[in-house]
N, C-alpha and C positions, 0 to 999 in steps of 0.2 A: 337443657335448661338446669341449673343448679337447685338443689333443695330448697333453699332459702326463696328463690325467686318463684317457683314452683308453688310454695305455701301462701306466698304473698297473692299471687294471681289467682289460687283457688280460694283465697278469703275474700278478695274482692269480688269474685264471681258468685259466692256463695252470699255475700252481702247484698248483692244486686238482686238475686233470686228471692231472697228473703224481703227486701223493700218491696220489689214489684209485686211478688205474692200477696203480701199485705193490702195491697191496693185492690186486687184482682179476687182474692180469696178470703171472705170472712163470712161469719154466721153470727146470729144473735145467740148468746150463751149466758142467760140469766141477767146479771148487772151490767155485763160487758159483752165486747164482741170477742169471738174466738178467731184467732189468726193461725191456723194449724202449718201453713207452709214455714214461719218462724221455728216452730217445734220439729217439723221434719228436717229442715235444714241443721238444727242443733244435734240431732241423732246421726246424719249423714258426716257431718263435720267431725264429731267426736271421733267416728270409727275411721275416718280418713285421715285427719289431721291431728287429733288428740285434744285434751282439754284446754290449753291455752290458745291455740287458735280458735277453738269453738266459741269459748268465752269472747274473745276478740270480735268474732263476728256478730254475736249477739249484742255486744257493745255498740258497735258500729251500725248495726241494723236499727236498734234503739234510738241511737243519736240522729240517725237520717230519717226516722220516721218523726221523731219528735220535732225537728228542724222544718220538716216539711208539712206539719200538721196532720200527719195520717197516724200518729200514735200519742200515748201519754207517757207520764213519767213511769207508769206500772210496766212499761215495756222492758226498763233496766232491770228491776228484779226478776221478772216473768221470764226474761231471756237468758239471762247470765247464769241463775242459780241452776237451771234445768241443764244447760250447756256444761256447766262445770262437772256436775255429777254424772252426767252422761259420759263424758271424757275419762273421769277418773274410773267409773266401774268399767268402761271398756278397757281402758290401759289394763285394769287388774285382772280382768278375765278373758280378754281377747273374742269376746263374744258379743256380736250387735245386738241381741235381745237385751242384754243388761245395760247397754247405751240407752236403749229406749224406755227400759225400766227407771234409769236414771233420769232421764227427763221428764218422765211421768211423775215421779217422785219430787225431783228438784223443783219443778214448775207447779205441779198439780198440787203439792202438799205444802212444801218448805217456803216456797215464794208466795203463795197465797197467804200464809201465816205473815210473813215478813211485810206484806202489801199492806195490810191494815195500819200497823203504826207508821208506815213509810207515807201511806197516802194521809194521813192525819198530820204528819210532821210537814212534808213536802208539798200537799195539795190542798191541806185544810179540808178535807174531806173525814168525817168520822164514820167508822164502820167497826162492826164487831170484828173479833178473831178469825171466825169462821165466813165472814161475807163474802170473800173473794174466792173461796175454795171452789163453789160448783163451777163457776166460769173457768177458773183456771184450770181445773181437771178436765173439763169438756175439750178446751183448747189443747191441752197437752197431751192427753190421751189419742185424740183424732190424728193429731200431728205427728207424735212419736210412732204411731202403728204406720203411718204413710212412709216416715222416714226409716224404719225397720225394713219394710218392703224394698225400697229403693236400696238401702245399704245392704241387703242380703243380696240382691240382685248385682249391685256393683263388685261385691266380694266374688260371686261366682263369675261373673264376666272376666274380673282380673283374673282369677285363677285359670279359667278356660284360654284366655287370651295368651297367659305367661305358657300354658302347655303347648299351645299350638306354635309358638315361636321357637320352643325347646326342640319339637319333633321335626321342625322345618330347617 
């Protein structure tokens, strides 16, 4: 399978996992619901695929969730900003923990601040600048930590798998 086909296949798979995960795994977090699977997928995609595909997955996930009535317009900035920062930090450092930190900062802080004017403009909801911060932080931190554990396991598994093929 060539690289582009593999990337598209993984993007479709991660989008499906994030959409399905949002249906089955969520919990109340202040004024919103936390969907940690999206944030875990953002970290894993940032590590495995890079910033572009990670943002594409977050966009497609938000779009499908909105079209199916399982998400709000806040899914766009909430997923995409974190995915971008996670991918950029991982690309710069090559360390999975920086992808998790990027997800937490991108979604938990930056996207929560973007959400207030965004919600006012597109959703008619008036909220203060820090209104979304607690909910976005809870969701992104829990998901990013799950994604970090999985990304570290995938890196270790890939390294071990490659070593076993080289010795045999």
